[in-house]
VEXTI-916642 format. One record per residue (C-alpha): residue number from 1; residue in three letters; x negated, y, z negated. Coordinates in nm, 4 decimals, always signed. Example, Ala and Ser with C-alpha at 12.3 -4.5 7.8 and 13.67 -1.06 7.14 Angstrom:
REM VEXTI-916642
(1 "ALA" (-1.2300 -0.4500 -0.7800))
(2 "SER" (-1.3670 -0.1060 -0.7140))
This chain:
REM VEXTI-916642
(1 "UNK" (+0.0108 +0.0282 -0.0049))
(2 "UNK" (-0.1384 +0.3322 +0.0840))
(3 "UNK" (-0.1976 +0.6191 -0.1324))
(4 "UNK" (+0.1282 +0.8192 -0.1955))
(5 "UNK" (+0.2148 +1.2080 -0.2174))
(6 "UNK" (+0.2518 +1.2687 -0.5570))
(7 "UNK" (+0.5432 +1.4900 -0.4657))
(8 "UNK" (+0.7090 +1.2290 -0.3400))
(9 "UNK" (+0.7764 +1.0386 -0.6257))
(10 "UNK" (+1.0700 +1.2918 -0.7461))
(11 "UNK" (+1.1525 +1.4377 -0.3967))
(12 "UNK" (+1.2016 +1.1158 -0.1891))
(13 "UNK" (+1.4567 +1.2316 +0.1329))
(14 "UNK" (+1.5031 +1.5613 -0.0479))
(15 "UNK" (+1.5831 +1.7230 +0.3385))
(16 "UNK" (+1.5122 +2.1056 +0.2690))
(17 "UNK" (+1.1426 +1.9367 +0.2758))
(18 "UNK" (+1.0097 +2.0524 +0.6007))
(19 "UNK" (+0.8544 +1.6778 +0.5864))
(20 "UNK" (+1.1779 +1.4657 +0.4963))
(21 "UNK" (+1.3880 +1.6102 +0.7148))
(22 "UNK" (+1.0958 +1.5681 +1.0469))
(23 "UNK" (+1.0741 +1.2187 +0.8862))
(24 "UNK" (+1.4855 +1.1793 +0.8502))
(25 "UNK" (+1.5387 +1.2835 +1.1969))
(26 "UNK" (+1.2678 +1.0214 +1.3432))
(27 "UNK" (+1.4038 +0.7571 +1.1491))
(28 "UNK" (+1.7908 +0.8483 +1.2103))
(29 "UNK" (+1.7100 +0.8308 +1.5867))
(30 "UNK" (+1.4201 +0.5515 +1.5981))
(31 "UNK" (+1.4383 +0.3773 +1.3194))
(32 "UNK" (+1.6761 +0.0879 +1.2010))
(33 "UNK" (+1.8305 +0.0167 +0.8977))
(34 "UNK" (+1.9226 -0.3430 +0.8511))
(35 "UNK" (+2.1872 -0.5423 +0.5577))
(36 "UNK" (+2.1398 -0.9085 +0.4458))
(37 "UNK" (+2.3402 -1.1176 +0.1967))
(38 "UNK" (+2.2384 -1.0929 -0.1824))
(39 "UNK" (+2.1560 -0.6814 -0.1179))
(40 "UNK" (+1.8726 -0.7324 +0.0982))
(41 "UNK" (+1.7901 -0.5687 +0.3940))
(42 "UNK" (+1.5139 -0.3456 +0.5872))
(43 "UNK" (+1.4306 -0.0125 +0.7010))
(44 "UNK" (+1.1675 -0.0012 +0.9758))
(45 "UNK" (+1.0556 +0.1696 +1.2713))
(46 "UNK" (+0.8277 +0.0142 +1.5432))
(47 "UNK" (+0.6144 +0.2371 +1.7153))
(48 "UNK" (+0.3376 +0.2209 +1.9884))
(49 "UNK" (-0.0290 +0.1642 +1.8217))
(50 "UNK" (-0.1272 +0.4902 +1.9376))
(51 "UNK" (+0.0815 +0.6520 +1.6887))
(52 "UNK" (+0.0391 +0.4756 +1.3782))
(53 "UNK" (-0.0849 +0.7665 +1.2059))
(54 "UNK" (+0.2597 +0.9025 +1.1649))
(55 "UNK" (+0.3684 +0.5538 +1.0161))
(56 "UNK" (+0.0668 +0.6429 +0.7763))
(57 "UNK" (+0.2566 +0.9619 +0.7126))
(58 "UNK" (+0.5876 +0.8119 +0.6175))
(59 "UNK" (+0.4048 +0.5353 +0.3904))
(60 "UNK" (+0.2210 +0.8299 +0.1802))
(61 "UNK" (+0.5703 +1.0099 +0.1526))
(62 "UNK" (+0.7442 +0.6984 +0.0219))
(63 "UNK" (+0.7340 +0.6104 -0.3580))
(64 "UNK" (+0.8203 +0.2520 -0.2878))
(65 "UNK" (+0.6368 -0.0258 -0.1682))
(66 "UNK" (+0.6239 -0.0395 +0.2089))
(67 "UNK" (+0.3929 -0.2158 +0.4750))
(68 "UNK" (+0.2321 -0.1523 +0.8006))
(69 "UNK" (+0.1868 -0.4202 +1.0299))
(70 "UNK" (+0.0586 -0.4619 +1.4149))
(71 "UNK" (+0.1345 -0.7001 +1.6828))
(72 "UNK" (+0.0923 -0.7691 +2.0106))
(73 "UNK" (+0.2847 -0.9516 +2.2837))
(74 "UNK" (+0.3959 -0.9563 +2.6313))
(75 "UNK" (+0.7421 -0.7459 +2.6913))
(76 "UNK" (+0.9339 -0.6801 +3.0362))
(77 "UNK" (+0.7416 -0.3323 +3.0960))
(78 "UNK" (+0.3792 -0.4374 +2.9923))
(79 "UNK" (+0.1450 -0.7409 +3.0237))
(80 "UNK" (+0.0137 -0.6635 +2.6595))
(81 "UNK" (+0.2633 -0.4147 +2.4336))
(82 "UNK" (+0.0307 -0.3110 +2.0926))
(83 "UNK" (+0.2698 -0.1784 +1.8648))
(84 "UNK" (+0.2672 -0.0782 +1.4849))
(85 "UNK" (+0.5504 -0.1074 +1.2993))
(86 "UNK" (+0.6428 +0.0182 +0.9637))
(87 "UNK" (+0.8749 -0.1366 +0.7093))
(88 "UNK" (+1.0638 -0.0460 +0.3763))
(89 "UNK" (+1.2950 -0.2912 +0.1639))
(90 "UNK" (+1.3410 -0.1173 -0.1693))
(91 "UNK" (+1.7143 -0.1113 -0.2452))
(92 "UNK" (+1.7233 +0.2018 -0.3980))
(93 "UNK" (+1.5756 +0.4103 -0.0890))
(94 "UNK" (+1.8023 +0.2216 +0.1634))
(95 "UNK" (+2.0812 +0.3184 -0.0451))
(96 "UNK" (+1.9211 +0.6795 -0.0369))
(97 "UNK" (+1.9119 +0.6855 +0.3634))
(98 "UNK" (+2.2222 +0.5252 +0.3767))
(99 "UNK" (+2.3743 +0.7808 +0.2172))
(100 "UNK" (+2.2517 +1.0579 +0.4246))
(101 "UNK" (+2.3540 +0.9374 +0.7362))
(102 "UNK" (+2.1494 +0.6298 +0.8437))
(103 "UNK" (+2.4030 +0.3554 +0.9342))
(104 "UNK" (+2.3311 -0.0058 +0.8904))
(105 "UNK" (+2.3279 -0.1768 +1.2327))
(106 "UNK" (+2.3923 -0.0366 +1.5476))
(107 "UNK" (+2.3706 +0.3432 +1.5448))
(108 "UNK" (+2.3166 +0.5109 +1.8383))
(109 "UNK" (+2.6554 +0.6693 +1.8877))
(110 "UNK" (+2.7251 +0.7952 +1.5524))
(111 "UNK" (+2.4506 +0.9318 +1.4289))
(112 "UNK" (+2.4769 +1.3078 +1.2945))
(113 "UNK" (+2.3096 +1.5735 +1.1677))
(114 "UNK" (+2.2920 +1.5642 +0.7605))
(115 "UNK" (+2.5641 +1.6634 +0.6086))
(116 "UNK" (+2.3568 +1.8362 +0.3036))
(117 "UNK" (+2.1369 +2.1185 +0.3208))
(118 "UNK" (+1.8153 +2.0362 +0.5566))
(119 "UNK" (+1.5482 +2.1997 +0.7068))
(120 "UNK" (+1.6840 +2.2542 +1.0694))
(121 "UNK" (+1.4161 +2.2725 +1.3013))
(122 "UNK" (+1.2073 +1.9860 +1.1313))
(123 "UNK" (+1.5131 +1.7606 +1.2103))
(124 "UNK" (+1.5372 +1.8844 +1.5103))
(125 "UNK" (+1.2078 +1.8228 +1.5868))
(126 "UNK" (+1.2092 +1.4416 +1.4667))
(127 "UNK" (+1.4931 +1.3434 +1.7082))
(128 "UNK" (+1.2778 +1.4866 +2.0064))
(129 "UNK" (+0.9490 +1.3265 +1.8667))
(130 "UNK" (+1.1779 +0.9903 +1.8559))
(131 "UNK" (+1.3876 +1.0279 +2.1526))
(132 "UNK" (+1.3127 +1.3122 +2.3409))
(133 "UNK" (+0.9723 +1.4467 +2.5690))
(134 "UNK" (+0.8226 +1.7366 +2.6183))
(135 "UNK" (+0.5381 +1.8538 +2.8992))
(136 "UNK" (+0.5397 +1.9656 +3.2139))
(137 "UNK" (+0.7170 +1.8373 +3.5602))
(138 "UNK" (+0.5582 +1.6790 +3.8409))
(139 "UNK" (+0.5893 +1.9998 +4.0138))
(140 "UNK" (+0.3916 +2.1509 +3.7085))
(141 "UNK" (+0.7114 +2.3490 +3.5253))
(142 "UNK" (+0.7384 +2.2822 +3.1203))
(143 "UNK" (+1.0369 +2.0767 +3.0218))
(144 "UNK" (+1.1617 +1.9828 +2.6714))
(145 "UNK" (+1.4677 +1.7235 +2.6800))
(146 "UNK" (+1.6341 +1.4726 +2.4637))
(147 "UNK" (+1.8186 +1.1872 +2.5454))
(148 "UNK" (+2.0685 +1.0307 +2.3385))
(149 "UNK" (+2.4306 +0.8516 +2.3215))
(150 "UNK" (+2.5294 +1.0780 +2.0111))
(151 "UNK" (+2.7639 +1.3308 +2.0443))
(152 "UNK" (+2.6979 +1.4884 +1.7175))
(153 "UNK" (+2.3251 +1.5250 +1.7824))
(154 "UNK" (+2.3588 +1.6296 +2.1311))
(155 "UNK" (+2.5871 +1.8852 +2.0712))
(156 "UNK" (+2.3552 +1.9973 +1.7584))
(157 "UNK" (+2.0532 +2.0256 +1.9733))
(158 "UNK" (+2.2326 +2.2421 +2.2349))
(159 "UNK" (+2.3925 +2.4896 +1.9265))
(160 "UNK" (+2.0455 +2.5152 +1.7983))
(161 "UNK" (+1.8561 +2.5687 +2.0886))
(162 "UNK" (+2.0991 +2.8726 +2.1874))
(163 "UNK" (+2.0236 +3.0256 +1.8646))
(164 "UNK" (+1.6371 +2.9848 +1.9175))
(165 "UNK" (+1.6318 +3.0153 +2.3034))
(166 "UNK" (+1.9389 +3.1931 +2.4465))
(167 "UNK" (+1.9909 +2.9333 +2.6734))
(168 "UNK" (+2.3360 +2.7486 +2.6829))
(169 "UNK" (+2.4196 +2.3696 +2.7434))
(170 "UNK" (+2.7490 +2.1897 +2.8049))
(171 "UNK" (+2.6795 +1.8456 +2.7199))
(172 "UNK" (+2.7846 +1.5459 +2.9564))
(173 "UNK" (+2.7314 +1.1908 +2.9481))
(174 "UNK" (+2.5793 +1.0086 +3.2030))
(175 "UNK" (+2.8213 +0.8191 +3.4296))
(176 "UNK" (+2.5307 +0.5201 +3.4982))
(177 "UNK" (+2.4599 +0.4347 +3.1168))
(178 "UNK" (+2.6869 +0.6978 +2.8940))
(179 "UNK" (+2.4402 +0.8834 +2.7253))
(180 "UNK" (+2.3436 +1.2515 +2.7315))
(181 "UNK" (+2.0127 +1.3859 +2.8797))
(182 "UNK" (+1.9692 +1.7336 +2.7571))
(183 "UNK" (+1.7303 +1.9622 +2.9618))
(184 "UNK" (+1.5677 +2.2439 +2.9088))
(185 "UNK" (+1.2875 +2.4270 +3.1598))
(186 "UNK" (+1.0300 +2.7007 +3.1883))
(187 "UNK" (+1.0764 +2.9729 +2.9479))
(188 "UNK" (+1.3536 +2.7966 +2.7568))
(189 "UNK" (+1.1170 +2.5200 +2.6916))
(190 "UNK" (+0.8269 +2.7162 +2.6415))
(191 "UNK" (+0.9922 +2.8946 +2.3439))
(192 "UNK" (+1.1921 +2.5856 +2.1903))
(193 "UNK" (+0.8878 +2.3950 +2.2134))
(194 "UNK" (+0.6681 +2.6362 +2.0260))
(195 "UNK" (+0.9470 +2.7493 +1.7660))
(196 "UNK" (+0.9785 +2.3410 +1.6688))
(197 "UNK" (+0.5981 +2.2448 +1.7030))
(198 "UNK" (+0.4108 +2.5167 +1.4368))
(199 "UNK" (+0.1177 +2.5018 +1.3262))
(200 "UNK" (+0.0512 +2.2232 +1.0480))
(201 "UNK" (+0.3934 +2.0496 +1.1213))
(202 "UNK" (+0.4213 +1.6718 +1.1161))
(203 "UNK" (+0.5218 +1.5354 +1.4236))
(204 "UNK" (+0.3504 +1.3007 +1.6694))
(205 "UNK" (-0.0157 +1.4537 +1.7835))
(206 "UNK" (+0.0403 +1.3612 +2.1170))
(207 "UNK" (+0.3843 +1.5469 +2.1499))
(208 "UNK" (+0.2401 +1.8385 +1.9363))
(209 "UNK" (-0.0466 +1.8469 +2.1857))
(210 "UNK" (+0.2034 +1.8560 +2.4848))
(211 "UNK" (+0.4220 +2.1489 +2.3247))
(212 "UNK" (+0.0912 +2.3612 +2.2416))
(213 "UNK" (-0.0022 +2.3398 +2.6234))
(214 "UNK" (+0.3421 +2.4706 +2.7634))
(215 "UNK" (+0.2152 +2.8260 +2.5855))
(216 "UNK" (-0.0177 +2.8688 +2.8495))
(217 "UNK" (+0.2574 +2.8741 +3.1157))
(218 "UNK" (+0.2976 +3.1671 +3.3301))
(219 "UNK" (+0.6263 +3.1931 +3.5616))
(220 "UNK" (+0.4640 +3.2280 +3.9279))
(221 "UNK" (+0.5346 +3.5985 +4.0643))
(222 "UNK" (+0.6971 +3.4281 +4.3463))
(223 "UNK" (+0.9546 +3.2210 +4.1510))
(224 "UNK" (+1.2857 +3.3441 +4.1678))
(225 "UNK" (+1.4537 +3.3740 +3.7874))
(226 "UNK" (+1.7975 +3.2048 +3.8076))
(227 "UNK" (+2.1034 +3.4285 +3.6886))
(228 "UNK" (+2.2672 +3.2976 +3.3900))
(229 "UNK" (+2.5968 +3.1438 +3.5262))
(230 "UNK" (+2.8913 +3.3547 +3.4464))
(231 "UNK" (+3.1758 +3.1580 +3.2780))
(232 "UNK" (+3.5529 +3.2034 +3.3666))
(233 "UNK" (+3.7902 +3.3359 +3.1073))
(234 "UNK" (+4.1450 +3.2417 +3.0249))
(235 "UNK" (+4.2528 +3.5732 +3.1781))
(236 "UNK" (+4.0455 +3.5635 +3.4715))
(237 "UNK" (+4.1785 +3.1833 +3.5175))
(238 "UNK" (+4.5499 +3.3388 +3.4791))
(239 "UNK" (+4.5007 +3.6085 +3.7096))
(240 "UNK" (+4.3486 +3.3873 +3.9889))
(241 "UNK" (+4.6185 +3.1183 +3.9608))
(242 "UNK" (+4.8820 +3.4370 +3.9900))
(243 "UNK" (+4.7457 +3.5549 +4.3155))
(244 "UNK" (+4.6642 +3.2279 +4.4458))
(245 "UNK" (+4.4582 +3.3291 +4.7497))
(246 "UNK" (+4.0557 +3.3117 +4.6934))
(247 "UNK" (+3.9765 +3.6140 +4.9557))
(248 "UNK" (+4.2226 +3.8680 +4.7926))
(249 "UNK" (+4.1031 +3.7457 +4.4227))
(250 "UNK" (+3.7302 +3.7823 +4.4774))
(251 "UNK" (+3.7849 +4.1672 +4.5153))
(252 "UNK" (+3.9618 +4.1918 +4.1745))
(253 "UNK" (+3.7823 +4.0241 +3.9127))
(254 "UNK" (+3.4308 +4.0882 +4.1143))
(255 "UNK" (+3.3768 +3.7353 +4.1855))
(256 "UNK" (+3.2469 +3.5867 +4.5414))
(257 "UNK" (+3.5240 +3.4406 +4.7434))
(258 "UNK" (+3.3434 +3.0885 +4.7314))
(259 "UNK" (+3.3695 +3.1123 +4.3480))
(260 "UNK" (+3.7417 +3.1859 +4.3512))
(261 "UNK" (+3.7577 +2.9302 +4.6145))
(262 "UNK" (+3.6011 +2.6455 +4.3975))
(263 "UNK" (+3.7262 +2.7584 +4.0863))
(264 "UNK" (+4.1196 +2.7585 +4.2588))
(265 "UNK" (+4.0701 +2.4088 +4.3711))
(266 "UNK" (+3.9238 +2.2800 +4.0476))
(267 "UNK" (+4.2399 +2.4270 +3.8533))
(268 "UNK" (+4.4925 +2.3315 +4.1100))
(269 "UNK" (+4.3594 +1.9611 +4.0968))
(270 "UNK" (+4.2929 +1.9110 +3.7305))
(271 "UNK" (+3.9416 +1.8775 +3.7623))
(272 "UNK" (+3.8621 +2.1665 +3.5350))
(273 "UNK" (+4.0659 +2.2524 +3.2200))
(274 "UNK" (+4.3332 +2.4635 +3.2320))
(275 "UNK" (+4.3670 +2.8039 +3.1023))
(276 "UNK" (+4.5687 +2.8712 +2.7596))
(277 "UNK" (+4.7759 +3.1411 +2.6578))
């Protein structure tokens, strides 16, 4: 058993502590809480062995006996996969994390941000480290993304990122596998990464390094900025339906004819939400 952080003894999973908020977010997204007969069970997370330092950090923060093991095996994705696994069996510890919001068994769709006070950006960083990506696209543009099956977690990231960057996202499940793919690029990605991965924070080192590299990005002079999409208001929807003609309606609400035609079609065919009084 590794040497523990003395403060962990009385503060285990106090989510106002940035370290525990991050740890909880990471475990909630990528960990697994199992339960067996006679009150037995295990909280575990398995990572690529290159990320073993993070598991040692979790072990130091945990005032209960836990273990880290390594193994190599063939998988569908690699001839040899070298992984490290952190395992915690304490019933008391499992009860604490379960009550905070890590369910037993399959959890991907039902996890949600904690209902107690918690360090918000550290929790979000934990979720991103577990189920997200940060870096540069193939074309050299900064990005930060999250893939999650949880509506609550996806919506929370959108809400939080809008506060930090001003970028608005509307989540929608991927038709192929039913998950949410939330993406921030360019200035929004740079701002969000800089906010989440601050100096001295607990994080996966490789993602912290990638986040730091985004800060050097400068928008090319010939790269146009996209104008934020202007959302239709209820009043505009009602007026458009009253007029009923895209060309005529384009003058009054200061919308383009093409935009009015598309919106009118969506309203008439039920592809978009109908306005309410």
